[in-house]
C-alpha positions in Angstrom: 26.3 -28.9 -70.6 28.7 -31.8 -71.1 29.7 -32.3 -74.7 29.1 -36.0 -74.4 26.4 -37.4 -76.7 22.9 -37.3 -75.1 22.8 -41.1 -74.9 25.7 -41.0 -72.4 24.0 -38.5 -70.1 21.7 -39.2 -67.1 19.0 -36.8 -67.9 16.4 -35.3 -65.5 12.9 -36.1 -66.7 12.2 -32.5 -67.5 15.1 -32.1 -69.9 15.3 -33.1 -73.6 18.8 -33.1 -75.0 20.0 -34.4 -78.4 22.4 -33.6 -81.2 19.6 -33.3 -83.7 17.5 -30.1 -84.1 14.4 -32.2 -83.9 14.7 -32.1 -80.1 13.7 -28.5 -79.9 9.9 -29.0 -80.5 9.9 -31.2 -77.4 9.7 -27.9 -75.4 5.9 -28.1 -76.1 5.7 -31.3 -74.1 4.1 -30.7 -70.6 6.9 -32.5 -68.7 9.8 -30.7 -70.5 11.1 -27.3 -69.4 14.4 -27.3 -71.3 15.2 -28.6 -74.7 18.8 -28.5 -75.9 20.1 -29.0 -79.4 23.7 -29.9 -78.9 25.9 -28.8 -81.8 29.6 -28.2 -82.2 30.1 -24.6 -83.3 31.5 -24.6 -86.8 35.0 -23.1 -87.1 34.0 -20.3 -89.4 31.2 -19.2 -87.0 33.5 -19.5 -84.0 36.1 -17.3 -85.8 33.4 -14.8 -86.8 32.1 -14.6 -83.3 35.5 -14.2 -81.8 36.2 -11.2 -84.1 33.2 -9.4 -82.5 34.8 -9.9 -79.1 38.0 -8.0 -79.9 36.9 -4.8 -78.2 37.4 -3.4 -74.7 33.8 -2.4 -74.2 30.7 -4.5 -73.5 28.0 -4.0 -76.1 24.5 -5.1 -76.9 22.1 -5.2 -79.8 18.3 -5.5 -79.8 15.7 -6.2 -82.5 12.0 -6.7 -82.3 10.3 -7.8 -85.4 10.7 -10.4 -88.2 14.2 -11.8 -88.7 14.3 -10.7 -92.3 16.8 -9.0 -94.6 16.2 -5.7 -92.7 17.3 -7.4 -89.5 20.4 -8.8 -91.2 21.4 -5.4 -92.6 20.8 -3.7 -89.3 22.8 -6.3 -87.3 25.7 -6.0 -89.7 25.8 -2.2 -89.2 25.9 -2.6 -85.5 28.5 -5.3 -85.0 32.0 -4.1 -84.1 33.7 -6.2 -86.8 31.2 -6.3 -89.7 34.0 -7.3 -92.2 34.2 -10.7 -90.4 30.6 -11.0 -89.5 28.9 -13.0 -92.3 29.1 -16.5 -90.9 27.9 -15.3 -87.5 25.1 -13.2 -89.0 23.9 -16.1 -91.2 23.8 -18.4 -88.2 21.9 -15.9 -86.1 19.4 -15.3 -88.8 18.9 -19.0 -89.4 18.3 -19.6 -85.7 15.9 -16.7 -85.4 13.9 -17.8 -88.5 13.7 -21.3 -87.0 12.4 -20.0 -83.6 9.8 -17.8 -85.4 8.6 -20.9 -87.4 8.6 -23.1 -84.4 6.4 -20.7 -82.4 4.3 -19.7 -85.4 5.0 -16.0 -85.0 6.2 -13.2 -87.3 7.7 -11.3 -84.4 10.7 -12.2 -82.2 12.7 -10.2 -79.7 16.4 -10.8 -80.4 19.2 -9.6 -78.1 22.9 -10.0 -78.8 25.3 -9.1 -76.0 29.1 -9.1 -75.5 29.5 -9.4 -71.7 32.6 -9.0 -69.5 30.7 -9.9 -66.3 27.9 -12.2 -65.4 24.6 -10.7 -66.5 22.3 -12.6 -64.1 24.7 -14.3 -61.6 21.9 -15.5 -59.3 19.8 -18.6 -60.1 16.4 -17.4 -61.3 13.4 -18.3 -63.4 12.3 -16.0 -66.2 8.9 -14.5 -66.0 8.0 -15.2 -69.6 6.7 -18.1 -71.6 9.9 -19.2 -73.3 13.4 -18.0 -74.3 16.1 -19.3 -76.6 19.7 -18.9 -75.6 22.9 -19.7 -77.3 26.5 -18.8 -76.5 29.0 -18.1 -79.3 32.0 -17.3 -77.3 32.9 -18.0 -73.6 31.1 -20.2 -71.1 27.4 -21.1 -71.6 24.4 -20.6 -69.3 24.1 -22.8 -66.2 20.9 -24.5 -65.2 19.6 -26.8 -62.4 17.8 -30.1 -62.6 14.6 -30.0 -60.6 15.9 -32.3 -57.9 18.6 -29.8 -57.0 16.3 -26.8 -56.6 14.8 -25.2 -53.5 12.2 -22.9 -55.1 11.7 -21.1 -51.7 15.0 -19.4 -52.4 13.9 -17.8 -55.7 13.1 -14.1 -55.8 14.9 -11.0 -54.6 17.9 -11.8 -52.3 16.9 -11.8 -48.6 18.9 -12.8 -45.5 16.3 -15.4 -44.6 16.0 -17.0 -48.1 17.5 -20.5 -48.4 20.0 -21.4 -51.0 18.4 -22.1 -54.4 20.9 -24.8 -55.4 20.6 -27.8 -53.0 23.4 -29.7 -54.7 26.2 -27.7 -56.4 27.5 -30.8 -58.1 24.2 -31.0 -60.0 24.7 -27.7 -61.8 24.6 -28.2 -65.6 26.2 -25.9 -68.2 25.5 -25.4 -71.9 28.4 -25.6 -74.3 29.2 -22.9 -76.9 27.1 -23.6 -79.9 24.3 -25.3 -78.0 20.8 -24.0 -78.8 18.5 -24.2 -75.8 14.8 -23.4 -75.3 13.9 -22.6 -71.7 10.4 -22.5 -70.3 9.7 -19.6 -67.9 7.0 -19.2 -65.3 4.8 -17.4 -68.0 4.3 -20.7 -69.9 0.7 -21.9 -69.2 0.9 -24.9 -66.9 4.5 -24.2 -66.0 4.0 -21.4 -63.5 5.7 -23.3 -60.7 8.1 -25.4 -62.8 9.9 -22.8 -65.0 13.6 -23.7 -65.6 16.0 -22.3 -63.0 19.2 -21.0 -64.6 21.9 -18.3 -64.3 24.7 -16.6 -66.2 28.1 -18.2 -65.6 30.7 -16.3 -63.7 33.5 -14.7 -65.8 37.1 -14.5 -64.9 39.4 -11.5 -65.4 39.5 -10.5 -69.0 37.1 -13.3 -69.9 34.2 -12.4 -72.3 31.0 -14.0 -73.4 29.0 -13.5 -76.6 25.4 -14.5 -76.1 22.2 -14.4 -78.2 18.7 -14.7 -76.7 15.4 -14.8 -78.6 12.0 -14.3 -77.1 9.1 -15.4 -79.3 6.4 -12.7 -79.3 
């Protein structure tokens, strides 16, 4: 997404975007299917994240449970550069606790991935109620405003399916550091209006460090 302040953006009616964390609860509004907390990534977190990307292999980490001290200790053991990981881990744990509180749950599904290719390169809608995504390194997730979507194109690729994006110039991209909540088709009342999004393409030798959280 553009790094311009939200007041300078022409927003689709289904998107809530602001540089204050108080924007995230707007995901519970019926008309909203994406809520974005725009935040510059602090330098110490960005440095810590970059240190985890200095490896030739893609890697991923998963956790299902409460984001407590056990999660923090387990994540530290699994990261490739634990000696530089504290700022990143602190941020991840803070976000996970906030999502658990927002959705009033003790259990969240956390995935952290270092990618060297697009994970989900085709526009799609998640078949779940909601997901949080944030990118710490590399390009952020891309999403479509509703006016630029042909939902007949969603689903498994097929020669007769139309293009999903009807206006390529309307594609939006999250910035590193942004915290976004996305409604999927599993959200009650949003079965036909889940957010359509995709992973960004990555160039040669380009990497992306992504965290996603699914409230359970």
